[in-house]
C-alpha positions in Angstrom: 42.3 -14.1 13.7 39.4 -16.1 15.1 35.9 -14.8 14.5 32.3 -15.7 14.2 32.3 -18.6 16.7 31.0 -18.9 20.3 33.3 -17.8 23.0 36.2 -20.1 23.8 35.6 -19.7 27.5 35.2 -23.0 29.1 32.8 -21.7 31.7 30.4 -18.8 32.1 32.7 -17.1 34.7 35.3 -14.7 33.5 37.6 -11.9 34.6 40.0 -9.6 32.8 43.7 -10.6 32.6 45.2 -7.5 31.0 44.1 -3.8 31.0 41.1 -3.4 33.3 38.0 -1.9 31.7 36.7 1.2 33.4 33.5 1.5 31.3 30.3 -0.5 31.4 27.4 -0.8 29.0 24.1 -2.3 30.1 21.5 -3.1 27.4 17.8 -2.6 28.2 15.9 -4.2 25.4 12.4 -2.9 26.1 10.4 -0.4 24.1 6.8 0.7 23.8 7.0 0.0 20.1 9.5 -0.5 17.4 10.1 2.5 15.0 10.1 1.6 11.3 13.8 2.5 10.9 15.1 0.6 14.0 17.1 -2.5 13.8 18.4 -2.5 17.4 18.0 -5.4 19.8 14.7 -4.8 21.5 11.3 -6.3 22.3 8.2 -4.1 22.1 5.0 -4.5 24.0 6.3 -7.3 26.2 6.8 -5.7 29.5 5.9 -9.0 31.3 9.4 -10.1 30.5 11.1 -7.2 32.4 11.4 -9.0 35.8 12.6 -12.2 34.0 15.2 -10.1 32.1 16.5 -8.5 35.3 16.9 -11.9 36.9 19.0 -13.0 33.9 21.0 -9.8 33.8 21.8 -10.3 37.5 23.0 -13.8 36.8 25.2 -12.7 33.9 26.7 -9.9 36.0 27.4 -12.5 38.7 29.6 -14.5 36.2 32.1 -11.6 36.2 34.7 -12.4 38.9 36.1 -9.7 41.0 34.9 -6.1 41.5 35.8 -3.1 39.3 35.7 0.7 39.5 34.0 2.5 36.7 34.6 5.9 35.2 31.7 5.7 32.7 28.4 3.7 32.8 25.9 3.7 29.9 22.4 2.4 30.0 21.3 1.9 26.4 18.6 0.1 24.5 15.9 -0.3 23.6 14.7 2.3 26.1 16.1 2.3 29.6 13.5 5.0 30.6 10.8 2.5 29.8 11.5 0.7 33.0 9.4 1.6 36.0 11.1 3.2 39.0 11.0 -0.1 40.9 12.9 -1.8 38.1 15.5 1.1 37.9 16.1 0.7 41.7 16.7 -3.0 41.3 19.1 -2.3 38.4 20.9 0.2 40.6 21.3 -2.4 43.3 22.7 -5.1 41.1 25.2 -2.9 39.3 26.6 -1.4 42.5 26.9 -4.8 44.0 29.5 -5.6 41.4 31.0 -2.3 40.5 32.2 0.8 42.4 31.5 4.1 40.7 33.8 7.0 41.1 32.5 10.4 42.2 33.4 11.9 38.8 32.0 9.1 36.8 29.8 9.8 33.8 26.5 7.9 34.0 24.3 8.1 30.9 20.8 6.8 30.3 19.0 6.8 27.0 15.5 8.1 27.4 12.4 8.7 25.4 10.9 12.2 25.9 7.4 10.9 26.8 8.8 8.7 29.6 10.1 11.6 31.6 8.1 12.5 34.7 9.1 13.4 38.3 8.9 9.8 39.5 11.1 8.6 36.7 13.5 11.5 37.2 13.9 10.6 40.9 14.6 6.9 40.0 17.1 7.9 37.4 18.8 10.2 39.9 19.0 7.3 42.5 20.6 5.3 39.7 23.3 8.0 39.6 22.4 9.2 36.1 24.1 12.6 35.5 23.8 12.5 31.7 20.6 12.0 29.7 20.5 11.1 26.0 17.1 11.9 24.6 15.8 10.1 21.5 14.3 13.2 20.1 15.0 12.6 16.4 13.1 15.7 15.3 11.2 18.8 16.4 9.0 18.7 13.4 5.6 17.1 14.1 5.2 15.8 10.5 8.7 14.3 10.5 8.1 12.8 13.9 5.0 11.0 12.5 7.0 9.8 9.5 9.7 8.4 11.8 6.9 6.7 13.8 7.9 8.5 17.0 5.2 8.8 19.6 6.2 12.1 21.3 5.5 15.7 20.4 7.7 18.8 20.4 6.0 19.8 23.7 7.0 16.4 25.2 10.6 17.1 24.2 10.7 20.5 25.9 9.1 19.1 29.0 11.5 16.2 29.1 14.5 18.5 28.9 13.1 20.7 31.7 12.8 17.6 34.0 16.2 16.3 33.0 17.7 19.7 34.0 16.6 19.1 37.6 19.1 16.3 38.2 21.5 16.0 35.2 24.7 17.8 34.5 24.5 17.2 30.7 21.6 16.8 28.3 22.2 15.3 24.9 19.6 14.9 22.1 19.7 12.7 19.0 18.5 14.0 15.7 17.9 12.3 12.3 18.4 14.0 9.0 17.6 13.0 5.5 14.2 11.6 6.4 12.0 10.6 3.4 11.3 13.7 1.2 13.1 16.0 3.7 14.5 19.2 2.2 17.6 21.1 3.2 15.4 24.0 4.3 13.3 21.6 6.5 16.5 20.2 8.1 17.8 23.7 8.8 14.6 24.5 10.6 14.7 21.3 12.5 18.2 21.9 13.7 17.4 25.5 14.7 14.4 24.3 16.7 16.7 21.9 18.6 19.2 24.6 19.4 16.4 26.7 21.0 16.1 24.0 23.6 19.7 24.7 24.7 21.1 21.1 24.9 24.7 20.4 25.8 25.4 17.7 23.2 23.9 16.7 19.8 24.3 13.4 18.0 23.1 13.8 14.4 22.5 10.7 12.2 21.7 10.3 8.6 18.6 8.1 8.2 19.7 4.7 6.9 17.4 2.0 5.5 18.6 -1.2 7.3 17.7 -4.4 5.6 14.9 -6.2 7.5 13.3 -3.0 8.9 9.9 -1.7 7.9 11.5 1.4 6.3 13.7 -0.9 4.1 10.6 -2.7 2.9 8.7 0.5 2.3 11.6 1.9 0.3 11.8 -1.3 -1.7 8.1 -1.0 -2.6 8.5 2.7 -3.7 6.6 4.1 -0.6 9.6 6.1 0.5 11.9 8.3 -1.6 15.5 8.2 -0.3 17.3 11.6 -0.3 20.0 11.7 -2.9 23.7 11.7 -1.9 24.3 15.4 -2.7 21.4 16.5 -0.6 22.5 14.3 2.3 26.0 15.8 2.1 24.5 19.3 2.1 22.5 18.6 5.3 25.5 17.2 7.0 27.8 20.1 6.0 25.2 22.6 7.1 25.1 20.9 10.5 28.8 21.2 10.9 28.8 24.9 9.9 25.7 25.8 11.9 27.0 24.3 15.2 30.4 25.8 14.7 28.8 29.2 14.4 27.2 28.5 17.8 30.5 27.7 19.4 30.0 24.0 19.4 32.8 21.5 18.7 32.5 18.5 16.4 34.6 15.9 18.2 33.5 12.9 16.2 31.8 12.2 12.9 28.3 12.4 14.3 28.9 14.1 17.7 28.9 17.7 18.6 29.2 19.3 22.1 29.5 22.4 24.1 32.8 22.6 26.1 33.2 19.9 28.7 30.2 17.9 27.4 31.7 15.2 25.2 30.4 11.7 25.8 33.3 10.1 27.7 31.8 6.6 27.4 31.6 6.7 23.6 35.2 8.0 23.5 36.1 4.7 25.2 34.9 2.9 22.1 36.5 5.2 19.6 39.9 5.1 21.4 39.9 1.3 21.4 39.9 1.0 25.2 38.4 -2.2 26.9 34.9 -2.1 28.2 32.3 -4.4 29.8 28.9 -5.0 28.3 25.9 -7.1 29.4 22.5 -7.9 28.1 21.1 -9.2 24.8 23.0 -8.0 21.8 25.7 -6.4 24.0 29.2 -6.5 22.8 32.2 -6.3 25.2 35.9 -5.8 24.5 38.2 -7.3 27.0 41.8 -8.7 26.7 41.7 -8.0 23.0 38.6 -10.2 22.5 35.2 -9.0 21.4 32.3 -11.0 22.6 28.7 -10.3 21.4 25.7 -11.7 23.1 22.7 -13.2 21.2 20.6 -10.5 19.5 17.4 -12.3 20.4 16.2 -11.4 23.9 14.3 -14.7 24.2 17.4 -16.7 23.3 19.5 -14.6 25.7 17.0 -15.4 28.5 16.9 -19.1 27.7 20.7 -19.5 27.7 21.3 -17.5 30.9 18.5 -19.3 32.7 20.0 -22.7 31.7 23.5 -21.5 33.0 24.9 -21.3 29.5 26.9 -18.4 28.1 24.7 -16.0 26.0 27.7 -15.2 23.7 26.8 -15.8 20.1 30.1 -14.5 18.5 33.6 -13.8 19.5 36.4 -12.1 17.7 40.1 -12.3 18.7 42.2 -10.2 16.4 45.9 -10.6 15.6 47.9 -7.5 16.3 47.8 -6.2 12.7 44.0 -6.7 12.4 43.5 -5.1 15.8 45.7 -2.1 14.7 43.6 -1.7 11.5 40.4 -1.7 13.5 41.8 0.8 16.0 42.9 3.1 13.3 39.6 2.8 11.4 37.6 3.6 14.5 40.0 6.2 15.8 39.8 8.3 12.7 36.1 8.9 13.5 37.4 11.3 16.2 38.0 14.7 14.6 41.2 15.3 16.5 42.7 12.3 14.8 45.2 9.6 15.8 48.6 10.4 17.4 51.1 8.2 15.6 53.4 7.8 18.7 50.5 6.7 20.9 49.2 4.4 18.2 52.5 2.7 17.8 52.9 2.3 21.6 49.4 0.7 21.9 49.4 -1.5 18.8 53.0 -2.2 18.0 52.4 -1.0 14.4 52.9 2.4 12.8 50.1 4.1 11.0 51.9 3.9 7.7 52.5 0.2 8.0 48.8 -0.4 8.8 47.7 1.7 5.8 50.2 0.2 3.4 49.6 1.4 -0.2 46.3 2.9 0.8 48.1 5.8 2.5 49.2 7.2 -0.9 45.7 7.1 -2.3 44.3 8.8 0.8 46.9 11.5 0.6 46.7 11.9 -3.1 42.9 12.6 -3.0 43.3 14.8 0.1 41.1 12.5 2.3 43.6 12.3 5.1 46.3 14.6 6.4 49.5 14.1 8.5 50.9 17.0 10.6 52.8 17.1 13.9 52.5 13.3 14.4 48.7 13.5 14.0 46.8 11.6 11.3 43.3 12.8 10.8 40.6 13.0 8.1 40.3 16.2 6.0 36.9 17.9 5.6 36.5 15.9 2.4 37.6 12.7 4.2 35.0 13.2 6.9 32.3 13.0 4.3 33.7 9.6 3.2 34.5 8.3 6.7 32.6 5.0 6.3 34.2 4.2 3.0 37.7 5.0 4.4 37.1 2.9 7.5 36.0 0.0 5.3 39.1 0.3 3.1 41.5 0.4 6.1 40.0 -2.8 7.4 40.4 -4.5 4.0 44.1 -3.6 3.7 46.2 -6.7 3.3 
């Protein structure tokens, strides 16, 4: 396994040699401000860089040789909706000059609620967006202020109304286990979200990432992190509450109404190849993962000097690739089919797990039935630990 070094490509140009990717991720690194919990690749309050960034993105896209048909396209960030309509139109032109997009393609854009107006909606519609992922995080005004979000519950409702005018699917993100949040407060927050009638929910436990403002505030005793039992209660309530509403949990953090699963994210979880461009973007092609520089400024400088922006690459041997595919694949609630897994990796699930399989079965963290390996209800709560143990298997 080769990892942690710049890409071995001898030039900036490249093209897939094996299975062709049908999914594309474009990273938009601009935000109005950085929330205290955020450690994503972004620049805040530097909109003067947008045109320069789009120039660099167009250059990087041009280094991909050939043309490709997409079944999913995801504009993430940062905040793609922070771009003005003129910028979104330019983004549309450059993507469609390199990729053809099928009529049934899923095209997602991450948006902030207070960015949504009719002009922005029209630009997103011209971009082909048919799925909106709104960074709601909460419907509780006090919690929104704690999370340093700059929108209100009314902004959220208005954004969803506008999104419904051109989108087939509306997803909202919610954070639970905010500082000092109680189970009762989370129940109320989730219920408020459901009254908005979204099609998809992504729920995330607040994590205190090193280097963020929230990490520093927790370290100085300004925030009280919710204890593990309370976090588990919030998560389990989410599962039960949404099941009662007829929703399906199809991935650890993802819930949907019928026919509203995020197909793009399923590409990642199934281990399929995908394109990705922009600062901090990570692509997976021909069994190699390349990750661009996290620094937007460094990304710009490299691309502008006709140098590859790749900061790290990872080429896994077949066993390591199989371990990673299994670790990620078990995030999907339906589990991993052992026949398909063997066909795609050349390894059986049991050979990948080694002695760990007995431990996981003994403690009822995983189950095996009808050629399907999947996490139990108890295993879902320990998914991150299980994934890490799988990757560490010798």
